[in-house]
Every structure is written in C-alpha cells, then in structure tokens.
C-alpha positions as CSV (number, residue, x, y, z in Angstrom):
1,M,7.9,-44.2,36.6
2,K,6.4,-45.0,33.2
3,K,8.5,-48.4,33.0
4,Y,7.2,-49.3,36.6
5,L,3.8,-48.4,35.7
6,Q,3.9,-51.0,33.0
7,A,6.1,-53.7,34.9
8,V,2.4,-53.2,37.6
9,A,0.8,-53.9,34.4
10,I,2.1,-56.8,33.2
11,W,2.4,-58.5,37.3
12,M,-1.7,-57.1,37.3
13,I,-2.8,-60.1,33.9
14,I,-1.0,-62.5,36.6
15,I,-3.6,-61.7,38.7
16,P,-6.4,-64.0,37.3
17,I,-3.9,-66.3,35.6
18,A,-3.5,-67.3,39.7
19,I,-6.8,-67.4,40.2
20,L,-7.4,-69.2,37.3
21,N,-5.3,-71.7,38.5
22,G,-7.4,-72.0,41.5
23,A,-10.1,-73.1,40.1
24,L,-8.6,-75.2,38.7
25,R,-6.6,-76.7,41.3
26,E,-10.5,-77.0,43.2
27,S,-12.4,-78.7,40.7
28,V,-9.6,-80.5,38.6
29,L,-6.3,-81.0,40.6
30,I,-8.1,-81.4,43.8
31,K,-8.8,-85.5,42.8
32,L,-5.1,-86.0,42.6
33,G,-4.9,-85.9,46.2
34,A,-2.0,-84.5,47.7
35,I,-0.7,-84.1,44.6
36,A,-2.9,-81.2,44.1
37,L,-1.0,-77.9,46.0
38,P,2.5,-78.5,45.3
39,L,1.2,-79.3,41.5
40,S,-1.0,-76.0,41.2
41,G,2.0,-74.2,42.6
42,I,4.2,-75.8,39.5
43,I,1.9,-74.7,37.3
44,L,1.2,-70.9,38.9
45,S,5.2,-70.6,38.4
46,F,5.5,-71.7,35.1
47,C,2.6,-69.3,33.9
48,I,4.1,-66.3,36.3
49,F,7.7,-67.0,34.4
50,L,6.0,-67.1,31.4
51,V,4.3,-64.0,31.4
52,A,7.4,-62.4,32.3
53,F,9.0,-63.9,29.5
54,F,6.9,-62.9,26.9
55,L,6.1,-59.3,28.4
56,I,8.6,-57.9,29.7
57,P,11.2,-57.0,26.9
58,K,8.0,-54.5,26.2
59,I,9.5,-52.5,28.7
60,H,12.2,-50.8,26.9
61,S,15.7,-49.6,28.1
62,C,15.8,-51.0,31.6
63,D,19.0,-51.6,33.4
64,K,19.6,-54.5,35.5
65,K,18.5,-52.1,38.9
66,E,15.5,-51.4,37.3
67,Y,14.8,-55.6,36.7
68,I,15.9,-56.4,39.8
69,A,13.3,-54.0,40.9
70,F,10.4,-54.8,39.2
71,G,11.1,-58.3,40.8
72,V,10.7,-56.2,44.4
73,V,7.4,-54.8,43.1
74,W,5.7,-57.6,42.0
75,F,6.6,-60.0,45.1
76,V,5.7,-56.7,47.3
77,L,2.4,-56.9,45.1
78,T,1.8,-60.3,45.4
79,N,1.6,-60.7,49.1
80,L,-0.6,-57.5,49.4
81,F,-2.5,-58.9,47.6
82,D,-2.6,-62.5,49.0
83,L,-2.9,-60.7,52.3
84,S,-5.9,-58.4,51.5
85,I,-7.5,-61.5,50.5
86,I,-6.6,-63.6,53.8
87,L,-8.2,-60.4,55.6
88,I,-11.0,-60.2,53.0
89,E,-12.0,-63.8,54.4
90,G,-12.0,-63.2,57.3
91,G,-7.6,-64.5,58.5
92,N,-5.1,-63.0,59.6
93,F,-1.3,-61.6,58.6
94,T,-0.5,-65.4,60.2
95,D,-2.5,-67.1,58.1
96,L,-0.2,-65.5,55.2
97,L,3.1,-66.9,56.9
98,K,1.4,-69.8,56.9
99,A,1.3,-70.1,53.1
100,Y,4.8,-70.3,53.1
101,Y,5.3,-73.4,55.2
102,F,6.3,-75.3,52.2
103,L,6.4,-79.5,54.2
104,D,2.3,-79.9,53.7
105,G,2.7,-78.8,50.0
106,N,2.6,-76.0,49.7
107,L,5.1,-73.8,47.2
108,W,3.3,-70.9,47.7
109,I,7.2,-69.7,48.6
110,I,8.8,-71.3,44.6
111,V,5.5,-68.8,43.6
112,V,6.6,-66.0,45.1
113,L,10.2,-66.4,44.6
114,T,9.7,-66.5,40.8
115,T,7.7,-63.7,41.4
116,L,10.7,-61.8,43.1
117,L,13.5,-63.1,40.2
118,S,10.9,-63.6,36.9
119,P,12.0,-60.3,36.0
120,I,15.9,-60.0,36.1
121,L,16.0,-64.0,35.1
122,V,14.2,-63.2,31.9
123,A,16.6,-60.2,31.3
124,K,19.2,-62.0,31.5
125,I,18.1,-65.2,29.2
126,R,16.7,-62.9,26.3
127,K,20.2,-60.9,27.1
128,L,18.8,-57.7,28.2
129,V,21.2,-57.2,30.6
130,D,25.1,-59.2,31.3
C-alpha cells in the first residue's frame, strides 16, 4: 500500500505543473495561434514524463505489474481530476470526452497516454524491470 501512496504523491506533483502549463498556454502560447493547444499538450506530456523519470525510481522494490498499476492509477486520477474541474465549471461528462478529440489540435489523448505509460516506460528505461 505504501508504494501506491508514493505513486499518488508523485502524481500530485503533476497537478500544479498542469495548471502552470495551462497558464502558459493561455498567456503566452495562445499568441502563436492554432499551434498553442497542441504545443501545450506536448509540453505537458514531456513534463509528466520528466516527473516520472526522476521520481518513479524513488519507489523501491517494485515489479512490472506494480509499475503498470501506477500508470493505471495515474490515468484514472488524471481523468477524475479533469472531470471534476469540468463539472465545477458547469460542464458535463460529454465535455471530458470532447477533450479526446484530437483532430482540432487537442493532444489531451497524448497527455493521458503519457500519464498511463510513463511509470512502466521509466522502469524499463531505468532498468528497474526487464
């Protein structure tokens, strides 16, 4: 259980990074036009991977299944967090699903896939598992 709490604590570091990324997009990147939204998704995905790269190895003695489970937990928490913000702002579940539509430049699907896969990818890259 301790390992999962550590994984959740690492995921919580991603929240302020995502908020800062949104602020960067709305205050700076938006001036770039249509590229702002996809660029923001790429930046956030990169930041999520970096957080995982530096912090996932701090959770000791994990096996492959646990790293996969950490990613699933992060994926679920990310979507629940995003849904809660959408609901607070007066939206609904359909608005969450709209974020997965990438043809308009929204790379949210890449962000959540990065969240899902980063723990196991980092474990493999850092040779924590085979």
